[in-house]
N, C-alpha and C positions, 0 to 999 in steps of 0.2 A: 462480468455480467451486471454487477451493480452500477458500474459507470454507464453502460449502454442503457440500462433501465432508466437511470437518472436523466440521460440525454433525451430519450424518447418521451419521458414524462414532462420534462421542462418545455420541449418544443412541440409537444402533442404529435410527434412523429413526422413533423414537417421541417426538415433541416437540410442544409447543403453541407458539403465536405468541410468548407471553411468554418461554418457555424459549429460543426461537430468538434473540430480541432480546437476552436476557441473555448468551447464548453469544457472539454477534457483537460485543457491546459491548467484549469483552476479547480478541477474536481477533487473532492475529498470525501472520505467516508470514515467518520470517527467511530462507527459501531460495527465494523466488519468482523467476521469470525476470527481474523488474524490480528485484530486490534486496529488502531487507527492507520489508515493508508491514504495515500494521495499519489497523483501523477506529477512527476517533476516536469515543469514546462520546458526546461532546456533540453533534457535528454529523452523525454517521453517515457521514462522508466518508472516503475513503481517505487515508492518510498514508504518504508514500513518499519515498525519496531522489530528488533531482534531480541528474542527472549532466551536467556542463558538459564538452563535447568540442569538438575541432576536427579538421578533416580534414587529414591529412598524407600525403605520398607516402612509402611505405616499401617497399623491394624492388620498385619499379616499380608498386606498387598503392596506391590510395587507401584509407586506413584511418582509423577514428575513434580519436582519442587522447584519453583522459580527462584533463582539466586539473584538475578539482576535483569534489568531491561535497558537495552541501548536504544534510545529513542530516535525515530525517523532516520533510518540508515539509507543512504543512497548507494547506488552501485559502486563498490570500491574501485573497480577497474576504471570506470569513467572518471572518477574523482582523481585518481592518480595519473591517468593518461588522457588529458583533455585533447580534443581534436586540434590539429595544427592549422 
């Protein structure tokens, strides 16, 4: 929805399908609830961080504790099996 909102905002709601695809091919959102995301212009898939977490008990409550972040992960299937 953020990408669609950005498209409508930038074009003031007046765009063609080609203009929409051109806009979305370079769209990025550094402040999304999932962390930074973008659309891969080649595959048109989302690219985002993957957060590795474990559950720990802190102050008597279970919480997710981030162990590491794998930045800007593309679809692994498409990375390992490119179109012929």
